[in-house]
N, C-alpha and C positions, 0 to 999 in steps of 0.2 A: 505492497501498500503506499503510496507517496505522502510524504509529509512536507513540512516544514517548519520553520523556527519564526514567530511571531518577534518582531521588532521592539516591539513595546513590553512585552510580558516575558518573552526569552523561554517560551514555552516551545516544545516540539506538540504539535496539532495535526489533524490530517487536513489534506488540503481542502475537504470539502469545507473548513472552517474560515477559509482564506476571503478575504473580502476583496473584490475587483474595485481597487480605484484609481483615477484619473493620472495619478502619479503612482508609476510600481512601486511599491513596498508590502513585504510580507507581514499583512495586521491579520489577526483573528477579528472575530465579529464582536467578541467578548467587548475587546480592547477598542473598537469601532465604536459601540455603540455608548461606551465609556464614555470617550472623545465627543460624540455628538450631544451626548446627554448636559456636558460639562458646555461645552461650545451654544447651548439654547439659555442653560438658566444664562451664562454669561452678557449675553445677543439682549435678552428682556433688558439690563440694565442699561446697555447700549441704546434699544429703542426707546428707553424713556428717559434717557439724558437729552435726545433727538427731538423726543415730541412737547419737553420741557424748553427746550431753546428754542424751536418752531414758536409756544405760545407765546412765550417773552414777546421774539421778534414781532408777533401779529398784534401784541398787544398795545406795542411800542409804534408801531404804524399808524395803527387806529388812534392812536389818543396824538400822534403828531396831527393827522386830518382832523381832526375833533378840534383839537385845541385851534388848528388854522382856521376852521369856519364858524367858529366863536366857541365852543368848551362847553355850551352848554343848552338846553333848548330853547330856539327861538320862539316857544309860544309860552311854557310853563314855569321854564327856568332851572328844570331837572340838571344835576353836573355830574349823578354817578354815572361813571363810564360805560358801565353794563349794562344801562338801561338807555343809551343814548344810538341812535344811527343817522346816516348821511342823508337826506332826503332830497329831491331833482324838486324844485321849487314849482319849475312850470308843469309837474307830472310827468309820467310816461315813462318813470324808472325803470320800470321790469324790463321793457320794449328795450331800453337805452342799454340797459347791462347784455340783454341778449345778443342785440346787434354787437357789443364790442366783444363780448363774448369773457366779459371780467367780472366774476364773483367770489364774496367773501374779501377776503386780503388782495385778489389780485386786482378788485376793483378802487381798494382803498392805495395801492401803489400807482393806479393810472390818475387817480387825483392830484397824488403827490407828486408824478414826473412834472406838471404844467401849473395847476393848482385853476383848473378853468374853474368860471364863474357858473353860477347857476344853482348851486346846491347850497345848503343850509343845514346844520344840527338841529334835530327832532329828538324827542325821547319816544320810544317805538308807541306809547300810549297814542302823541300825538300825529306820531307819523301813521299808524294804521289807521287812526280816526280821518284825517285828511284823506287819508287813499282811499275809501269807502266813501267820507258823505261828503267831501271837502271841506267842511267844513268843523272844525275840533271844537270842541267842550267848551275850553276852555275860554275859548273866542267867545261863545255862544254864551256863557257865565257873564263876561265883562260887556254884554249889549243888554240896553235897557229896555224892558219886559213892554 
């Protein structure tokens, strides 16, 4: 019976236990499995670090854009960044983003590139209300009955 010596554990094993790799090495299945488990465990940390960096960059770009366009809701004055969004003053934001093919972070990078006019900061409540009814409840409350 043909055998080989695993270069990792240095045990003599039958050829049926040998793992076929792109790099020709004499490696048994047990050592290969242990290597893959360790690699996946380490890559979870790397993936999490990448996610953290991406979230931080996204937040920094979003804050830069929000600050450029006013930093708080133009209607009610809300200033919590998590509640704020960019609004197309003349409407048609969804259609415009589809034409640009820019969503989420991509749209913030588009705005940051040359700071076009026609945008304002609104909280999500005011943005949604103006998108549906065209009149925000905050504005309606200010008008005398």
